[in-house]
C-alpha positions in Angstrom: 135.3 -215.7 -65.7 133.2 -214.3 -63.8 133.8 -210.7 -63.7 135.2 -209.3 -60.2 133.4 -208.4 -57.1 133.0 -204.4 -57.2 133.3 -201.4 -55.0 131.6 -198.3 -56.5 133.6 -195.5 -56.0 131.5 -192.7 -54.9 131.3 -190.1 -56.9 130.6 -186.3 -55.7 127.6 -184.2 -57.6 126.9 -181.7 -55.5 125.7 -182.6 -52.1 122.8 -184.8 -53.0 123.7 -188.6 -52.8 124.8 -190.4 -55.5 122.4 -192.3 -57.5 122.7 -195.8 -58.7 123.8 -194.2 -62.6 126.4 -192.4 -60.7 128.7 -194.6 -59.2 131.8 -196.0 -61.0 133.6 -199.2 -60.5 136.8 -199.6 -59.5 138.4 -203.0 -58.8 141.5 -201.4 -56.9 138.9 -201.1 -53.9 137.3 -204.1 -54.7 137.9 -207.0 -51.3 140.2 -209.1 -52.0 139.1 -212.3 -52.7 141.0 -216.0 -51.1 142.9 -218.1 -53.5 140.3 -221.2 -52.9 137.1 -218.8 -54.3 140.0 -217.8 -57.4 140.3 -220.9 -57.7 136.6 -222.3 -57.5 135.1 -219.5 -59.4 137.9 -221.0 -62.3 136.4 -224.2 -62.0 132.5 -223.3 -62.2 133.8 -221.7 -65.6 135.7 -224.6 -66.9 132.4 -226.8 -65.2 130.5 -224.0 -67.9 132.8 -224.8 -70.8 133.1 -221.7 -71.1 136.7 -221.2 -69.5 138.8 -219.6 -71.0 143.2 -220.1 -71.5 143.1 -216.0 -70.5 140.5 -216.9 -67.5 143.4 -219.8 -66.3 146.0 -217.3 -66.4 143.9 -214.6 -64.9 143.4 -216.7 -61.9 147.4 -218.0 -61.7 148.5 -214.4 -61.9 146.0 -213.2 -59.4 146.3 -216.1 -56.5 150.6 -215.8 -57.1 149.8 -212.6 -56.5 148.5 -213.3 -52.3 150.5 -214.1 -49.8 150.5 -217.5 -48.9 148.4 -217.8 -45.1 149.2 -221.2 -44.7 146.2 -222.8 -45.0 146.0 -226.2 -46.9 143.0 -224.4 -49.4 146.0 -221.7 -49.7 148.1 -225.0 -51.4 145.4 -226.5 -53.0 144.6 -223.6 -54.3 148.3 -222.4 -56.0 148.2 -226.4 -56.9 144.8 -226.5 -58.5 144.9 -223.2 -60.8 148.4 -223.4 -61.9 147.6 -227.5 -63.5 144.2 -226.2 -64.7 147.2 -223.6 -66.5 149.4 -226.4 -67.6 146.4 -228.9 -68.7 146.5 -226.3 -71.7 150.0 -226.5 -72.1 150.6 -230.2 -72.7 154.9 -230.7 -72.8 155.3 -227.3 -73.2 153.8 -226.4 -69.0 156.9 -226.9 -68.1 157.4 -225.2 -63.7 153.8 -225.2 -64.4 153.8 -229.0 -63.8 156.8 -228.6 -60.9 154.5 -225.4 -59.1 151.0 -228.0 -59.3 153.2 -230.6 -58.4 155.0 -228.8 -55.1 151.6 -227.2 -53.9 149.4 -230.2 -53.8 152.2 -231.7 -51.6 152.3 -228.6 -49.8 148.5 -228.8 -49.1 148.0 -232.2 -48.1 150.9 -231.8 -45.3 149.1 -229.2 -43.9 145.8 -231.4 -44.0 145.3 -234.1 -45.7 142.2 -234.7 -45.4 140.8 -231.6 -47.1 137.7 -231.6 -49.2 138.0 -235.7 -49.4 142.1 -235.7 -49.8 141.2 -233.1 -53.2 144.8 -232.9 -53.3 145.8 -236.3 -53.0 143.4 -237.1 -56.1 145.3 -233.9 -58.3 149.1 -235.3 -57.4 148.1 -238.9 -58.0 146.4 -238.0 -61.6 149.6 -235.6 -62.0 152.4 -237.9 -61.2 150.6 -240.5 -63.7 149.9 -238.1 -67.0 152.6 -236.0 -66.7 156.0 -236.0 -68.3 157.8 -237.4 -66.2 160.7 -234.7 -67.0 158.6 -232.3 -65.1 158.2 -234.0 -62.2 160.5 -233.7 -59.2 158.7 -235.7 -56.1 156.5 -238.8 -57.9 156.2 -241.0 -60.6 153.4 -242.7 -62.9 153.6 -245.9 -60.5 153.4 -243.6 -57.1 150.7 -241.8 -58.7 148.7 -245.5 -59.6 149.0 -246.3 -55.3 148.0 -243.4 -54.6 144.7 -243.2 -56.5 144.2 -247.0 -56.2 144.2 -246.3 -52.3 141.9 -242.8 -52.0 139.8 -245.6 -54.0 139.7 -248.1 -51.5 139.6 -245.9 -48.7 137.4 -244.2 -50.2 135.3 -246.0 -51.7 131.9 -243.8 -51.1 133.8 -240.6 -53.8 132.9 -241.0 -57.2 136.0 -238.9 -58.1 138.0 -241.4 -56.8 137.2 -243.9 -59.1 137.0 -241.6 -62.0 140.7 -240.6 -61.3 141.5 -244.3 -61.1 139.5 -245.3 -63.8 141.5 -242.5 -66.1 145.4 -243.7 -65.2 144.6 -247.4 -66.0 143.3 -245.3 -69.3 145.9 -243.6 -69.6 148.7 -246.2 -68.7 147.1 -248.9 -71.3 145.4 -250.7 -68.8 141.6 -250.6 -69.4 140.7 -253.4 -68.0 140.9 -252.8 -64.3 139.1 -249.7 -65.0 135.7 -251.0 -66.2 134.6 -251.8 -62.7 135.3 -248.1 -61.1 134.0 -246.1 -64.6 130.8 -248.9 -64.1 130.8 -247.4 -60.2 130.9 -243.9 -61.6 128.2 -245.0 -64.0 125.5 -245.5 -61.2 126.4 -242.0 -59.7 126.2 -240.3 -62.7 123.7 -237.7 -62.3 125.6 -236.3 -59.3 128.8 -235.2 -61.1 129.8 -232.2 -63.0 129.3 -231.8 -66.4 132.8 -231.9 -67.6 133.4 -234.4 -65.0 130.6 -236.3 -67.6 132.6 -235.8 -70.5 135.3 -236.6 -69.4 133.7 -240.5 -68.1 131.8 -241.1 -71.1 135.1 -240.4 -73.0 136.6 -242.8 -70.7 133.7 -245.7 -71.2 134.3 -244.9 -75.1 138.1 -245.6 -75.5 137.5 -248.6 -73.0 134.9 -250.0 -74.8 136.6 -250.2 -78.5 139.1 -252.7 -76.5 135.6 -254.9 -75.6 131.8 -253.8 -75.0 131.7 -252.2 -71.1 128.9 -254.2 -69.1 128.6 -253.4 -65.9 126.6 -255.0 -63.2 124.5 -253.3 -60.5 126.8 -252.6 -57.9 127.1 -250.0 -55.5 130.2 -248.0 -54.1 
C-alpha cells in the first residue's frame, strides 16, 4: 500500500533553517485522508497485484477510525474496503459481509447515482456470491435482478456487463453470460488489469462448455 502522506516534524538545529536531511516524518501530524481516498488507494494496489491482506486490513482500520460524514462516498468506501477484506477470508468473513452489505445499502440511500451506481453493482455481486447465512437484507435472486437492471439501464458501463456475467457463471448458468462477456471483450483495453483478468477467467470457464464466439456488437 502506498505509504501515508507525511508531514515533517521540524528539527531545530541551532538558529539555522532545517535542511532536507534534518526533517523527520511524523505520521501523527499528517493530513487526514478521506475514506474514499483510502479506498481508492487500496483499489490501486489491488489493480497492480501488490495489495496484501495486511494492506486491506490496515485500510479497513483506517476507514473505520474516521467519522461518518453522511456522504455516499464514505458509505461506499466503508462497504468497499470491508468487502475487500471479506473477499480474502471467504467463509470466515463473518460480520465483514454484513458490514459491506449495510454500508452499500446506506450509500445507495444517500446517492444511488454515486460513481455510476457503483454501490448497486457491489451490492448485487455481494448478494449473488456471499454465503446466504452472512447476508441480512438480500439474496442471490435479488442480486442477479439488480445486476440485470444495471446492465439494461446503463449498457455503456462495461463493469455492469462484467459483474452480471460473473453472476451467471457463479450461479451455474453460463449461457446468458456470453453476450455480456462479448460486450466487455470489445472494450477490454479500457479495463483495469484485475478486471481484465476476471474477464479472461470467465471466458475460459464458459468456453469449457462450448467455444465463445463473439459477433461485432456494441454496448
